[in-house]
C-alpha positions, -999 to +999 in steps of 0.1 A: -145+034-009-134+007+015-119+017+048-099-009+067-086-004+102-070-033+121-049-038+152-023-064+161-027-069+198+002-082+220-023-096+245-003-127+255+031-111+257+054-091+234+051-097+197+078-090+171+069-086+134+098-098+112+114-081+083+097-096+053+084-083+020+053-105+023+021-092+039+004-065+059-024-051+037-029-063+001-052-065-029-052-084-061-066-067-092-087-082-120-065-097-148-074-068-172-056-044-149-023-064-147+006-043-160+005-044-190-021-037-203-030-019-170-008+007-154+005+015-120+015+049-106+023+061-071+020+095-054+054+106-066+046+098-102+068+067-104+053+041-128+053+004-132+066-024-111+103-012-115+094+023-103+072+013-074+083-020-060+101-015-027+096+023-027+079+044-001+047+063-011+015+076+003-005+057-023-004+035-053-030+033-081-036+004-105-057+015-134-067+006-170-095-006-192-119-032-180-145-040-207-156-006-221-145+014-191-114+031-178-113+022-141-088+020-112-082+010-077-059+029-054-047+019-019-040+048+005-016+045+035-027+067+064+000+091+076-005+080+112+004+044+103+037+031+116+066+040+093+044+060+069+047+064+041+049+027+037+069+005+013+050-012-015+052-047-028+037-039-062+038-066-089+029-064-125+008-096-121-018-077-101-005-078-065-004-046-045+006-047-009+014-020+016+042-032+039+060-012+066+081-043+078+102-054+048+127-026+051+158-048+045+143-066+016+129-035+000+161-014+004+186-042-002+205-027+027+217-055+051+222-029+078+185-021+079+161-041+099+123-037+095+114-057+126+088-041+148+083-049+185+049-046+201+052-045+239+030-068+259-004-053+264-001-029+235-014-028+200-002-018+166-030-001+146-031+004+108-056+023+086-059+019+049-083+031+023-092+013-010-104+039-035-122+024-065-127+049-093-137+056-129-111+071-152-073+075-148-058+088-116-059+124-127-096+122-139-105+105-106-086+130-085-068+103-066-043+127-051-072+148-037-090+118-024-058+108-006-055+143+009-090+140+023-083+106+038-050+118+053-067+147+070-088+123+090-076+118+126 
């Protein structure tokens, strides 16, 4: 388990995060987990890049065979994060990024705007968990691991 918490502080004046599909919290997986031969699934059961990219979900898991082992790596979005559950920039070439800002780009709706203003003197705080496991998501009880993470204040 890797827990990550970070804050974006507007210490020198207001800060506006733009609407972009790039960024926020991301991992790259080992080539053997690229999809295919690896697989991706989210908390709703959607699969693969087409089912996950630009969709909102509490978590996404990349899993498959590395050497002689079935392993996976899931990223959990904490329910207290801004705009949770987040949108996912999930690519078959091994990129997995949680991104609450790219609303227009993810939805394709020009009337949406994912900009986020942080007032001067305030901070925007994010919490994510990287859950590295053996087996597929069911064997590793990824959904239960997410529930335990989500229950943390």
